[in-house]
Backbone as a chain_set.jsonl record, in Angstrom:
{"seq": "MISWGLVVILTGFAQTTMHLYILRFLLGVAEAGFFPGIILYLTYWFRARERGRATAVLLLALPIGGLFGAPASTWILDNISWLGMAGWRWMFILEGIPVIIIGIIVVFYLTNRPANAKWLSKE", "coords": {"N": [[0.744, -1.482, 0.313], [2.005, 1.346, 0.368], [3.299, 1.631, -1.788], [1.67, 2.026, -3.489], [-0.117, 4.282, -2.523], [2.263, 6.012, -2.945], [2.325, 6.428, -6.016], [-0.069, 7.143, -6.085], [-0.26, 9.856, -4.7], [1.715, 11.263, -6.79], [0.641, 10.573, -9.511], [-1.183, 13.275, -8.819], [0.776, 14.958, -9.815], [0.81, 14.476, -12.643], [1.389, 15.828, -16.041], [0.821, 15.261, -18.615], [-1.085, 13.19, -20.58], [0.397, 10.676, -21.364], [1.883, 10.571, -19.051], [-0.323, 10.204, -17.208], [-1.282, 7.473, -18.633], [0.893, 6.111, -17.705], [1.119, 5.898, -14.933], [-1.631, 4.704, -14.099], [-1.44, 2.448, -14.853], [0.944, 1.684, -13.801], [-0.481, 2.108, -11.018], [-2.176, 0.017, -10.997], [-0.409, -2.114, -10.981], [0.495, -1.677, -8.162], [-2.128, -2.022, -6.767], [-2.816, -4.527, -7.575], [-1.494, -7.216, -6.381], [-2.675, -6.328, -3.636], [-5.517, -7.106, -3.02], [-5.145, -10.137, -2.846], [-3.393, -10.901, -0.781], [-4.49, -10.025, 1.482], [-6.136, -11.602, 1.816], [-4.848, -13.849, 2.337], [-3.21, -13.231, 4.245], [-5.532, -13.603, 5.98], [-5.688, -15.956, 6.677], [-3.93, -16.663, 8.099], [-4.568, -15.41, 10.611], [-7.618, -16.208, 11.027], [-8.837, -18.932, 12.711], [-10.801, -21.093, 10.194], [-13.495, -21.986, 10.271], [-14.08, -18.529, 11.198], [-13.172, -17.524, 8.974], [-14.88, -16.73, 6.928], [-16.463, -14.949, 8.092], [-14.967, -12.685, 9.099], [-13.494, -12.175, 6.08], [-15.709, -11.214, 5.188], [-15.848, -8.989, 6.647], [-13.65, -7.497, 5.547], [-14.918, -7.077, 2.964], [-16.914, -5.41, 3.421], [-15.699, -2.724, 3.605], [-15.149, -1.461, 1.197], [-17.765, -0.768, 0.402], [-18.094, 1.493, 2.476], [-15.955, 2.979, 2.736], [-16.274, 4.513, 0.298], [-18.433, 5.68, 0.797], [-17.817, 7.397, 2.598], [-15.691, 8.23, 1.984], [-16.283, 9.3, -1.024], [-17.683, 11.792, -0.632], [-16.09, 13.126, 0.814], [-13.47, 13.457, -1.104], [-15.06, 15.154, -2.977], [-15.292, 17.378, -1.579], [-12.732, 18.114, -1.524], [-12.258, 18.478, -4.185], [-13.709, 20.679, -4.366], [-12.854, 22.634, -2.866], [-10.432, 22.801, -1.967], [-7.469, 24.378, -3.623], [-4.652, 25.263, -3.746], [-1.426, 26.568, -3.726], [-2.081, 27.455, -6.482], [-2.734, 25.013, -7.628], [-5.076, 22.83, -9.401], [-7.869, 21.534, -7.896], [-8.263, 18.662, -8.439], [-5.843, 17.672, -8.166], [-4.889, 17.875, -6.139], [-6.525, 16.183, -4.539], [-5.615, 14.203, -5.265], [-2.991, 13.8, -4.183], [-3.485, 14.572, -1.279], [-5.171, 11.967, -0.88], [-3.625, 10.0, -0.711], [-1.167, 10.401, 1.102], [-2.634, 9.6, 3.478], [-2.218, 7.099, 3.021], [0.144, 6.487, 3.01], [1.705, 6.682, 5.153], [-0.035, 4.991, 7.345], [0.611, 2.881, 5.777], [3.397, 2.316, 6.447], [3.303, 2.266, 9.391], [1.772, 0.025, 9.775], [3.719, -1.612, 8.281], [5.535, -2.031, 10.544], [3.949, -2.755, 12.895], [2.489, -4.947, 12.144], [2.34, -8.402, 12.531], [3.245, -11.445, 10.859], [1.871, -13.821, 11.873], [-0.411, -14.618, 14.671], [1.173, -15.659, 16.866], [3.711, -14.43, 16.672], [3.206, -12.048, 17.549], [3.95, -9.521, 19.985], [2.0, -7.946, 21.344], [0.007, -9.377, 21.892], [-1.856, -11.404, 24.482], [-1.231, -15.012, 25.851], [-3.317, -16.136, 25.69]], "CA": [[-0.318, -0.275, -0.132], [2.946, 2.103, 0.414], [4.312, 1.987, -3.168], [-0.064, 2.656, -4.191], [-0.061, 5.438, -1.64], [3.459, 6.774, -3.796], [1.275, 6.635, -6.733], [-1.677, 8.26, -6.458], [0.049, 11.351, -4.827], [2.428, 11.356, -8.508], [-1.279, 11.274, -10.051], [-1.439, 14.457, -8.453], [1.859, 15.941, -10.735], [1.294, 14.871, -13.928], [1.515, 16.848, -16.77], [0.109, 14.759, -19.691], [-1.767, 12.478, -20.857], [1.24, 9.482, -21.381], [2.044, 10.424, -17.493], [-1.75, 9.242, -16.2], [-1.382, 5.852, -18.072], [1.475, 5.152, -17.117], [0.75, 5.891, -13.603], [-2.706, 3.948, -14.158], [-1.237, 1.081, -14.965], [1.382, 1.323, -12.068], [-1.76, 1.91, -9.949], [-2.853, -1.252, -11.496], [0.441, -3.214, -10.522], [0.359, -2.214, -6.729], [-3.048, -2.643, -6.499], [-3.08, -5.652, -8.028], [-1.129, -7.94, -4.991], [-3.188, -6.424, -2.426], [-6.516, -8.124, -2.175], [-5.09, -11.809, -2.537], [-2.09, -10.501, 0.01], [-4.882, -9.768, 2.481], [-6.726, -12.92, 1.91], [-3.799, -14.598, 2.547], [-3.286, -12.722, 5.828], [-6.526, -13.706, 6.895], [-5.871, -17.568, 6.769], [-2.87, -16.968, 9.353], [-4.999, -14.595, 11.892], [-8.844, -16.581, 11.414], [-9.258, -20.101, 11.555], [-11.346, -21.337, 8.608], [-14.95, -21.416, 10.591], [-14.262, -17.42, 11.22], [-12.659, -16.791, 8.08], [-15.519, -15.878, 6.212], [-16.938, -13.406, 8.878], [-13.586, -11.573, 8.803], [-13.801, -11.502, 4.424], [-17.116, -10.011, 4.84], [-16.031, -7.353, 7.266], [-13.095, -7.125, 4.458], [-15.351, -6.883, 1.657], [-17.413, -4.121, 3.667], [-14.811, -1.649, 4.248], [-15.329, -1.201, 0.459], [-19.145, 0.277, 0.357], [-18.087, 2.693, 3.245], [-14.761, 3.438, 1.95], [-17.093, 4.781, -0.559], [-19.709, 6.203, 2.13], [-16.689, 8.199, 3.659], [-14.439, 8.811, 0.612], [-17.027, 9.986, -1.959], [-17.841, 13.176, 0.054], [-14.39, 13.86, 1.407], [-13.092, 13.631, -2.28], [-15.923, 16.553, -3.335], [-14.949, 18.292, -0.345], [-11.381, 18.483, -1.561], [-12.25, 19.22, -5.333], [-14.881, 21.928, -4.73], [-12.669, 23.669, -1.708], [-8.525, 22.63, -1.865], [-6.871, 24.638, -4.583], [-3.794, 25.43, -3.21], [-0.279, 26.574, -4.838], [-2.255, 27.178, -7.75], [-2.99, 24.068, -8.536], [-6.429, 22.358, -8.994], [-8.967, 20.453, -6.862], [-8.57, 16.869, -8.614], [-4.574, 17.27, -8.113], [-5.269, 17.773, -4.343], [-7.409, 14.922, -3.915], [-4.798, 12.796, -5.459], [-1.859, 14.068, -2.876], [-4.347, 14.577, 0.238], [-5.9, 11.458, -0.128], [-2.101, 9.062, -0.561], [-0.614, 10.485, 2.42], [-2.537, 8.516, 4.999], [-2.185, 5.171, 2.904], [1.686, 5.972, 2.94], [1.38, 6.646, 6.752], [-0.823, 3.679, 7.717], [1.43, 1.485, 5.193], [4.552, 2.746, 7.028], [2.76, 1.573, 10.625], [1.771, -1.407, 9.497], [4.804, -2.446, 8.028], [6.405, -1.83, 12.07], [3.151, -2.733, 13.964], [1.94, -6.03, 12.336], [2.948, -9.687, 12.143], [2.588, -12.362, 10.025], [1.171, -14.62, 12.526], [-0.893, -14.109, 15.71], [2.142, -16.59, 17.82], [5.11, -13.836, 16.996], [2.659, -10.375, 17.952], [3.933, -9.15, 21.133], [0.968, -7.075, 21.708], [-1.08, -10.705, 22.033], [-0.965, -12.357, 25.663], [-1.056, -16.605, 25.077], [-4.721, -16.641, 25.813]], "C": [[0.952, 1.061, -0.168], [3.492, 2.815, -0.978], [2.304, 2.553, -4.18], [-0.197, 4.045, -3.517], [1.062, 6.271, -2.792], [3.133, 7.604, -4.879], [0.623, 7.319, -7.422], [-1.228, 9.579, -6.212], [1.185, 11.797, -6.22], [1.661, 11.731, -9.509], [-1.292, 12.34, -10.385], [-0.768, 15.564, -9.494], [1.838, 15.262, -12.104], [0.623, 15.464, -14.625], [1.146, 16.315, -18.297], [-0.478, 13.531, -20.065], [-1.059, 11.106, -20.85], [1.467, 9.149, -20.135], [0.696, 10.158, -17.402], [-2.039, 8.198, -17.126], [-0.308, 5.466, -17.81], [1.393, 4.983, -15.498], [-0.24, 5.197, -13.291], [-2.232, 3.086, -13.831], [-0.168, 0.637, -14.05], [0.742, 1.152, -10.49], [-1.576, 0.389, -10.079], [-2.132, -2.305, -10.86], [0.237, -3.055, -9.0], [-0.703, -2.007, -6.089], [-3.319, -4.21, -6.64], [-2.234, -7.364, -7.048], [-2.13, -7.618, -3.631], [-4.495, -7.241, -1.665], [-6.075, -10.125, -2.359], [-4.105, -12.049, -1.234], [-3.081, -10.426, 1.291], [-5.522, -10.969, 2.602], [-5.901, -14.284, 2.83], [-3.424, -14.461, 3.661], [-3.848, -13.39, 6.229], [-6.592, -15.161, 7.376], [-4.72, -17.405, 7.928], [-3.093, -16.753, 10.715], [-6.362, -15.377, 12.351], [-8.587, -18.126, 11.333], [-10.817, -20.092, 10.694], [-12.971, -21.107, 9.121], [-15.143, -19.359, 10.787], [-13.466, -17.127, 10.277], [-13.682, -16.07, 6.861], [-16.291, -14.42, 6.669], [-15.819, -12.377, 8.528], [-13.253, -11.338, 7.027], [-14.482, -10.74, 4.433], [-16.885, -8.912, 5.67], [-14.75, -6.881, 5.984], [-14.019, -6.294, 3.451], [-16.248, -5.857, 2.35], [-17.359, -2.943, 3.787], [-14.859, -1.153, 2.547], [-16.641, 0.016, 0.42], [-18.58, 1.607, 1.543], [-16.948, 3.103, 3.7], [-15.54, 4.552, 1.045], [-18.006, 5.827, -0.115], [-19.195, 7.653, 2.571], [-16.195, 9.17, 2.397], [-15.397, 10.066, -0.281], [-17.376, 11.797, -1.683], [-16.7, 14.185, 0.578], [-13.769, 13.924, -0.015], [-14.08, 14.791, -2.855], [-15.283, 17.535, -2.673], [-13.861, 18.462, -1.213], [-11.361, 19.385, -3.043], [-12.762, 20.583, -5.399], [-14.13, 23.08, -4.184], [-10.961, 23.694, -2.428], [-8.216, 23.232, -3.323], [-5.614, 25.681, -4.346], [-2.46, 25.565, -3.912], [-0.742, 26.947, -5.98], [-2.759, 25.977, -8.551], [-4.244, 22.822, -8.577], [-6.767, 21.329, -7.806], [-8.027, 19.108, -6.477], [-6.885, 16.702, -8.374], [-4.733, 16.864, -6.893], [-5.476, 16.777, -4.114], [-6.494, 14.036, -4.208], [-3.272, 12.61, -4.188], [-2.783, 13.921, -1.374], [-5.064, 12.809, 0.419], [-4.559, 9.992, -0.263], [-1.556, 9.172, 0.269], [-0.938, 10.011, 3.263], [-2.747, 7.249, 4.289], [-0.832, 5.197, 3.223], [1.84, 5.515, 4.307], [1.04, 5.368, 7.311], [0.301, 2.668, 7.08], [2.861, 1.18, 6.276], [4.305, 1.694, 8.675], [2.654, 0.561, 10.478], [2.926, -2.149, 9.65], [5.34, -2.476, 9.749], [4.976, -2.607, 12.77], [2.466, -4.315, 13.959], [2.621, -7.418, 11.978], [2.115, -10.432, 11.416], [1.797, -13.171, 10.787], [0.728, -14.201, 14.072], [0.8, -14.903, 16.868], [3.622, -15.625, 17.688], [4.622, -12.302, 17.31], [2.946, -10.933, 19.371], [3.002, -9.044, 21.429], [-0.032, -7.958, 22.153], [-0.705, -11.155, 23.561], [-1.385, -13.855, 24.988], [-2.594, -16.603, 25.329], [-5.263, -16.436, 24.572]], "O": [[0.603, 1.907, -0.992], [3.91, 3.949, -1.216], [2.066, 3.234, -5.177], [-0.429, 4.967, -4.299], [0.563, 7.168, -3.471], [3.348, 8.809, -5.008], [0.557, 7.843, -8.534], [-1.495, 10.483, -7.004], [1.24, 13.011, -6.417], [1.751, 12.728, -10.226], [-1.364, 12.761, -11.54], [-1.297, 16.59, -9.921], [2.845, 15.441, -12.789], [-0.53, 15.784, -14.337], [1.24, 17.172, -19.176], [0.092, 12.653, -19.416], [-1.75, 10.211, -20.363], [1.403, 7.982, -19.751], [0.821, 9.077, -17.977], [-3.092, 7.648, -16.803], [-0.284, 4.254, -17.594], [1.624, 3.9, -14.96], [-0.155, 4.799, -12.129], [-2.349, 2.668, -12.679], [-0.183, -0.483, -13.539], [1.066, 0.574, -9.453], [-0.895, -0.3, -9.319], [-2.695, -3.24, -10.291], [-0.15, -4.056, -8.396], [-0.6, -1.784, -4.883], [-3.962, -4.905, -5.854], [-2.66, -8.489, -7.312], [-2.332, -8.456, -2.751], [-4.624, -7.736, -0.545], [-6.76, -11.074, -1.977], [-4.009, -13.157, -0.706], [-2.507, -10.788, 2.318], [-5.426, -11.451, 3.73], [-6.25, -15.195, 3.581], [-3.224, -15.487, 4.312], [-3.275, -14.161, 6.999], [-7.351, -15.549, 8.263], [-4.776, -18.311, 8.76], [-2.529, -17.259, 11.685], [-6.601, -15.444, 13.557], [-8.223, -18.661, 10.286], [-11.673, -19.207, 10.671], [-13.673, -20.259, 8.569], [-16.241, -18.868, 10.527], [-12.742, -16.206, 10.656], [-13.366, -15.153, 6.103], [-16.58, -13.38, 6.077], [-15.918, -11.422, 7.756], [-12.744, -10.257, 6.729], [-14.312, -9.636, 3.914], [-17.58, -7.904, 5.54], [-14.993, -5.793, 5.461], [-13.874, -5.098, 3.198], [-16.435, -5.045, 1.443], [-18.265, -2.134, 3.986], [-14.437, 0.003, 2.59], [-16.537, 1.243, 0.412], [-18.815, 2.755, 1.166], [-16.79, 3.54, 4.84], [-15.16, 5.689, 1.326], [-18.229, 6.814, -0.816], [-19.837, 8.676, 2.809], [-16.324, 10.351, 2.076], [-15.274, 11.29, -0.225], [-17.282, 12.729, -2.482], [-16.533, 15.4, 0.684], [-13.367, 15.087, -0.019], [-13.303, 15.59, -3.379], [-14.756, 18.49, -3.244], [-14.229, 19.351, -1.98], [-10.802, 20.468, -3.216], [-12.421, 21.452, -6.202], [-14.337, 24.228, -4.575], [-10.517, 24.513, -3.232], [-8.699, 22.598, -4.261], [-5.678, 26.834, -4.773], [-2.246, 24.691, -4.751], [0.125, 26.861, -6.851], [-3.095, 25.933, -9.735], [-4.219, 21.944, -7.714], [-6.074, 20.606, -7.09], [-7.475, 18.641, -5.48], [-6.524, 15.525, -8.387], [-4.73, 15.683, -6.545], [-4.667, 16.175, -3.408], [-6.433, 13.027, -3.505], [-2.796, 11.628, -3.618], [-2.531, 13.052, -0.54], [-5.414, 12.386, 1.521], [-4.915, 8.94, 0.268], [-1.125, 8.096, 0.684], [-0.109, 9.733, 4.129], [-3.386, 6.35, 4.836], [-0.362, 4.163, 3.697], [2.047, 4.353, 4.657], [1.955, 4.678, 7.761], [0.816, 1.782, 7.762], [3.213, 0.092, 6.733], [4.957, 0.695, 8.98], [3.473, -0.157, 11.05], [3.248, -2.949, 10.528], [5.538, -3.677, 9.937], [5.528, -3.413, 13.519], [2.045, -4.911, 14.951], [3.468, -7.427, 11.086], [0.899, -10.355, 11.241], [0.701, -13.286, 10.239], [1.501, -13.466, 14.688], [1.267, -14.076, 17.65], [4.575, -15.913, 18.411], [5.457, -11.398, 17.337], [2.6, -11.991, 19.898], [2.599, -10.061, 21.992], [-0.968, -7.476, 22.79], [0.47, -11.274, 23.909], [-1.795, -13.931, 23.829], [-2.992, -17.663, 24.846], [-6.43, -16.755, 24.347]]}, "num_chains": 1, "name": "protein.A"}
């Protein structure tokens, strides 16, 4: 997700149609492994009988993200035009920054398996 955030921010600085095509391709490359990776990750943390519920919660994030993300994006488009840059550019930049920050936190905080998580008790 860190690479995804970087590509999203770079999209805000695209100058030509070709830049947008290249960045959209790179965004697809960055996104391609996320869903299968998360599904694999869930197999490490949830037993088979609990995995369906965990996957459902993951999939619920899509409409919930749209519910909150669409108004936020619209607000940025309509109200942010700092440094002479259009709102659509700021939308990409401002929405990419939190992804990078959260991605960095996840790298240091989450472990691959519950047995490796120092923040979990044995129970």
